[in-house]
KOLDO-189982 format. One record per residue: x, y, z of N, C-alpha, C in turn; residue in three letters. Coordinates in steps of 0.2 Angstrom, whole numbers, plus 5000, padded with zeros to 4 digits. Layout:
N
<pt n_c1="X" n_c2="Y" n_c3="Z" ca_c1="X" ca_c2="Y" ca_c3="Z" c_c1="X" c_c2="Y" c_c3="Z" type="ALA"/>
...
This chain:
50
<pt n_c1="5005" n_c2="4956" n_c3="4931" ca_c1="5004" ca_c2="4951" ca_c3="4934" c_c1="5004" c_c2="4951" c_c3="4941" type="THR"/>
<pt n_c1="5001" n_c2="4946" n_c3="4943" ca_c1="4998" ca_c2="4948" ca_c3="4950" c_c1="5003" c_c2="4945" c_c3="4956" type="GLY"/>
<pt n_c1="5007" n_c2="4949" n_c3="4956" ca_c1="5014" ca_c2="4948" ca_c3="4963" c_c1="5012" c_c2="4951" c_c3="4968" type="LEU"/>
<pt n_c1="5013" n_c2="4950" n_c3="4975" ca_c1="5011" ca_c2="4951" ca_c3="4982" c_c1="5017" c_c2="4952" c_c3="4983" type="VAL"/>
<pt n_c1="5015" n_c2="4962" n_c3="4987" ca_c1="5022" ca_c2="4964" ca_c3="4992" c_c1="5022" c_c2="4961" c_c3="4997" type="ALA"/>
<pt n_c1="5026" n_c2="4962" n_c3="4999" ca_c1="5028" ca_c2="4961" ca_c3="5008" c_c1="5031" c_c2="4967" c_c3="5010" type="THR"/>
<pt n_c1="5029" n_c2="4971" n_c3="5016" ca_c1="5031" ca_c2="4976" ca_c3="5017" c_c1="5030" c_c2="4976" c_c3="5025" type="PHE"/>
<pt n_c1="5032" n_c2="4979" n_c3="5028" ca_c1="5034" ca_c2="4983" ca_c3="5036" c_c1="5031" c_c2="4990" c_c3="5037" type="THR"/>
<pt n_c1="5026" n_c2="4990" n_c3="5043" ca_c1="5025" ca_c2="4997" ca_c3="5043" c_c1="5025" c_c2="5000" c_c3="5050" type="THR"/>
<pt n_c1="5025" n_c2="5005" n_c3="5051" ca_c1="5026" ca_c2="5008" ca_c3="5058" c_c1="5018" c_c2="5009" c_c3="5062" type="SER"/>
<pt n_c1="5018" n_c2="5010" n_c3="5068" ca_c1="5013" ca_c2="5009" ca_c3="5071" c_c1="5007" c_c2="5013" c_c3="5071" type="PRO"/>
<pt n_c1="5010" n_c2="5020" n_c3="5070" ca_c1="5006" ca_c2="5025" ca_c3="5066" c_c1="5003" c_c2="5026" c_c3="5058" type="ASP"/>
<pt n_c1="5004" n_c2="5019" n_c3="5056" ca_c1="5001" ca_c2="5020" ca_c3="5048" c_c1="4994" c_c2="5018" c_c3="5052" type="ILE"/>
<pt n_c1="4988" n_c2="5018" n_c3="5046" ca_c1="4983" ca_c2="5018" ca_c3="5047" c_c1="4981" c_c2="5013" c_c3="5040" type="THR"/>
<pt n_c1="4982" n_c2="5016" n_c3="5035" ca_c1="4981" ca_c2="5012" ca_c3="5030" c_c1="4987" c_c2="5013" c_c3="5025" type="SER"/>
<pt n_c1="4985" n_c2="5007" n_c3="5021" ca_c1="4989" ca_c2="5008" ca_c3="5015" c_c1="4984" c_c2="5005" c_c3="5009" type="ILE"/>
<pt n_c1="4984" n_c2="5009" n_c3="5004" ca_c1="4980" ca_c2="5008" ca_c3="4996" c_c1="4984" c_c2="5008" c_c3="4990" type="LYS"/>
<pt n_c1="4981" n_c2="5006" n_c3="4986" ca_c1="4985" ca_c2="5006" ca_c3="4978" c_c1="4976" c_c2="5006" c_c3="4976" type="VAL"/>
<pt n_c1="4976" n_c2="5013" n_c3="4973" ca_c1="4969" ca_c2="5014" ca_c3="4970" c_c1="4965" c_c2="5016" c_c3="4977" type="GLY"/>
<pt n_c1="4961" n_c2="5012" n_c3="4976" ca_c1="4955" ca_c2="5013" ca_c3="4980" c_c1="4955" c_c2="5003" c_c3="4984" type="GLU"/>
<pt n_c1="4960" n_c2="5001" n_c3="4983" ca_c1="4962" ca_c2="4994" ca_c3="4985" c_c1="4965" c_c2="4994" c_c3="4994" type="ASP"/>
<pt n_c1="4963" n_c2="4992" n_c3="5000" ca_c1="4968" ca_c2="4992" ca_c3="5005" c_c1="4971" c_c2="4986" c_c3="5002" type="VAL"/>
<pt n_c1="4978" n_c2="4988" n_c3="5007" ca_c1="4984" ca_c2="4984" ca_c3="5005" c_c1="4984" c_c2="4978" c_c3="5010" type="GLN"/>
<pt n_c1="4986" n_c2="4973" n_c3="5011" ca_c1="4989" ca_c2="4968" ca_c3="5016" c_c1="4996" c_c2="4966" c_c3="5014" type="VAL"/>
<pt n_c1="5000" n_c2="4965" n_c3="5018" ca_c1="5007" ca_c2="4965" ca_c3="5016" c_c1="5007" c_c2="4957" c_c3="5016" type="SER"/>
<pt n_c1="5009" n_c2="4953" n_c3="5012" ca_c1="5008" ca_c2="4947" ca_c3="5011" c_c1="5003" c_c2="4944" c_c3="5008" type="GLY"/>
<pt n_c1="4997" n_c2="4947" n_c3="5006" ca_c1="4989" ca_c2="4945" ca_c3="5004" c_c1="4989" c_c2="4946" c_c3="4998" type="GLU"/>
<pt n_c1="4988" n_c2="4956" n_c3="4998" ca_c1="4985" ca_c2="4958" ca_c3="4990" c_c1="4990" c_c2="4957" c_c3="4984" type="THR"/>
<pt n_c1="4989" n_c2="4955" n_c3="4981" ca_c1="4989" ca_c2="4955" ca_c3="4974" c_c1="4990" c_c2="4963" c_c3="4969" type="ALA"/>
<pt n_c1="4993" n_c2="4963" n_c3="4967" ca_c1="4993" ca_c2="4971" ca_c3="4961" c_c1="4997" c_c2="4968" c_c3="4953" type="ASN"/>
<pt n_c1="4996" n_c2="4970" n_c3="4948" ca_c1="5001" ca_c2="4971" ca_c3="4943" c_c1="5005" c_c2="4975" c_c3="4942" type="ASP"/>
<pt n_c1="5011" n_c2="4972" n_c3="4942" ca_c1="5015" ca_c2="4976" ca_c3="4942" c_c1="5019" c_c2="4977" c_c3="4935" type="PHE"/>
<pt n_c1="5015" n_c2="4976" n_c3="4931" ca_c1="5019" ca_c2="4977" ca_c3="4923" c_c1="5017" c_c2="4984" c_c3="4921" type="SER"/>
<pt n_c1="5013" n_c2="4990" n_c3="4925" ca_c1="5016" ca_c2="4994" ca_c3="4925" c_c1="5017" c_c2="4999" c_c3="4931" type="SER"/>
<pt n_c1="5019" n_c2="5003" n_c3="4932" ca_c1="5018" ca_c2="5007" ca_c3="4938" c_c1="5014" c_c2="5006" c_c3="4944" type="PRO"/>
<pt n_c1="5015" n_c2="5004" n_c3="4951" ca_c1="5010" ca_c2="5004" ca_c3="4956" c_c1="5012" c_c2="5012" c_c3="4960" type="VAL"/>
<pt n_c1="5008" n_c2="5014" n_c3="4962" ca_c1="5009" ca_c2="5020" ca_c3="4967" c_c1="5004" c_c2="5016" c_c3="4974" type="THR"/>
<pt n_c1="5008" n_c2="5016" n_c3="4979" ca_c1="5004" ca_c2="5014" ca_c3="4986" c_c1="5004" c_c2="5022" c_c3="4990" type="TYR"/>
<pt n_c1="4997" n_c2="5022" n_c3="4993" ca_c1="4996" ca_c2="5028" ca_c3="4996" c_c1="4995" c_c2="5026" c_c3="5004" type="ASP"/>
<pt n_c1="5000" n_c2="5030" n_c3="5008" ca_c1="5001" ca_c2="5028" ca_c3="5013" c_c1="4998" c_c2="5032" c_c3="5019" type="VAL"/>
<pt n_c1="4993" n_c2="5032" n_c3="5025" ca_c1="4991" ca_c2="5037" ca_c3="5026" c_c1="4993" c_c2="5034" c_c3="5034" type="THR"/>
<pt n_c1="4994" n_c2="5041" n_c3="5038" ca_c1="4996" ca_c2="5040" ca_c3="5045" c_c1="4992" c_c2="5041" c_c3="5051" type="ALA"/>
<pt n_c1="4990" n_c2="5041" n_c3="5058" ca_c1="4987" ca_c2="5043" ca_c3="5060" c_c1="4983" c_c2="5051" c_c3="5061" type="GLN"/>
<pt n_c1="4989" n_c2="5054" n_c3="5059" ca_c1="4986" ca_c2="5062" ca_c3="5060" c_c1="4983" c_c2="5062" c_c3="5053" type="ASP"/>
<pt n_c1="4981" n_c2="5058" n_c3="5048" ca_c1="4978" ca_c2="5059" ca_c3="5041" c_c1="4983" c_c2="5063" c_c3="5036" type="GLY"/>
<pt n_c1="4989" n_c2="5064" n_c3="5036" ca_c1="4993" ca_c2="5066" ca_c3="5032" c_c1="4997" c_c2="5058" c_c3="5026" type="SER"/>
<pt n_c1="4996" n_c2="5058" n_c3="5021" ca_c1="4996" ca_c2="5054" ca_c3="5016" c_c1="5004" c_c2="5055" c_c3="5012" type="THR"/>
<pt n_c1="5008" n_c2="5050" n_c3="5011" ca_c1="5011" ca_c2="5051" ca_c3="5006" c_c1="5011" c_c2="5046" c_c3="5000" type="THR"/>
<pt n_c1="5013" n_c2="5046" n_c3="4996" ca_c1="5013" ca_c2="5042" ca_c3="4987" c_c1="5020" c_c2="5040" c_c3="4988" type="LYS"/>
<pt n_c1="5019" n_c2="5033" n_c3="4985" ca_c1="5028" ca_c2="5027" ca_c3="4987" c_c1="5027" c_c2="5024" c_c3="4981" type="ASN"/>
């Protein structure tokens, strides 16, 4: 169902995405009825999945 996550990031984070959809804390809804993976990208281009 469409739940909205709230999160805090550090200044060196350039984007947070689920798939191709950019995530905005407190605004972007996702369907959490199945696992959701957040792709977090830093200024140096490194990416981690959470």
